[in-house]
N, C-alpha and C positions, 0 to 999 in steps of 0.2 A: 504494500500500500504506500503510495507516494504522498508525502506531506509537502504541499506547495509552499507552506510557510518557511520551510527550511531553506528555500532558495534566497530568502531575504537576510539570512544570517550567515556569517562566514565560519571558517573552521575554528577560529579562536572562540567565537560565541558558542559553537557546538561543544568545545572542550569545557568551557565554563559550565554549561548546562550538565554535561556528563559528571563533572566532579561534584557539583552541588547536589545532584540527584543521589550521589553516594553519601555525601556528608554535607548537609545543609548548614552545619555550624562551623564549617571550615573557615578559618580567618581569611580575610582578603589577602593578607601577605602570603599565606600558604597557597591559596588559590592562584594568585598572580604567578607564583613560582612554578606551579604545575602547568600553567598554560603559556608560560614564556612572556609575561608582561611585567611591567612595574606596577606598583600598588594603585596609583591614581588612575591610569587607563583601565585597569581591571574593575575598579569601583564604578567608573563611568559606564562601562559595558554592562555590569550587573544591574545598574539602575535602569538603563535602557531596556534590558531584557525583561525587567519587572514591569516597566511602563508599557511595553509592547505586548504584555500578556504571556510571554514565554514562561516566566516564573510566576506562578499563581500564589505562592506563599511558602512558608517554612513550617514544619511541624515536628513534634517529637514522635518517635516510633516507640510505642509502649509495649511492655511485656504483659500480654493479656493473661497469661497463666498466673502471674503474681497478683493480678487484679481480680482473679476469680472469674475470668471470662474466656476460658480456654476451650469451651465446647463450640464447634463450628458446624453449622448445617447450611446446606444449600437448598432453597425451596423454589420449586417451579410453581408459578402461579398462572392459571388460566382464568381470564375474565369472561363474564357473560355478556359484556358490551365493550366494544372497542371504538366508540365514537370519540372524537377529540375531547368532548366534555367528560366522558367516563374516564379516559386516560388521565386527564388533568386532575380529576378527583382522586384517583388512585395515587398518582404521583405526590400530590399534596399530603395525603394521609401517610404515605411511606416516610416522608420527611419528618413527620411527628412521632415516629416509632424508633427510639434510640437503639433497640436491639438489632435493627436492620442496618448492617454496616455498609452494604452495597446493594444497589438495585439497578438492574440492566434490562431494558426492553429488548426482547429477543425476536428474531425472525425465525419461526419454526412452529412446532406443534403446541407450544405454550406461549404466553405473552411476556412474562417477566421471570428473571432469575434473581433471587435474593440471596445475599450472604448474611446469615443471621448468627450473631455471637451471643452466647449466654453462659451461665455458670455450669450447667449440666443438662442432661436430657430432660429432666423434670421441668426445669425452667424453660427449656425450649418448647416443650409440649404446652405449657401454659401460654407462652407468647403466641404460638401457632393458633391455639384455640380461642384465646381472648383478644388477640390483636390482629394477626395476619389474616385469619379467616373472616374477620369482621371488617376488613378494609373494603372500601367501595367497589362494588362489581366483581368481587372474587367469587368464582364459580367452583374452582377446584384447585387443590394444591397437592404437590408430591414433594417428599423430603428425602434428601441424601445427606447422611452424616459423614463428615470428614473424620477419618481415623488418624491422619497425620498431615500436618502442613509441611510440605517440602520446600516451597518457595512462595513467598507472599509479597516481597518488596519490589520485585522486578529486577533487582540487582543483587549480586552476592555481597554479603556483609564482610 
């Protein structure tokens, strides 16, 4: 899949994005060294990449097992109505459900795939029955429980 936005940034910008995606807390001095710039031009490029929307923000990667949220389930959701109004209602309700970590509209035999993170299977069952199944226009769900997360960040740590 070709990203046409990448044609507006050069190789140094791409290197900056690469290193920041691995360590968003990297100092500008260290980043500048890794990409072959001095500190000031590196800061200018970072600011431009943020202003242009290439960098959306910075966040901490949390240890979900230490936080008691290490149960991961993927839930297929089939809606009984897929008008724009119905999709918007479902999307808005998903945003209000903190246990739903990710929500993707899918082209296929179901409409959405949810990544749901809870304490354990009992907590997931409660979220499924009391929250997910009652979201607007939900007709059917199917659950797949993750046994192990092999890769989640997109990059090796």
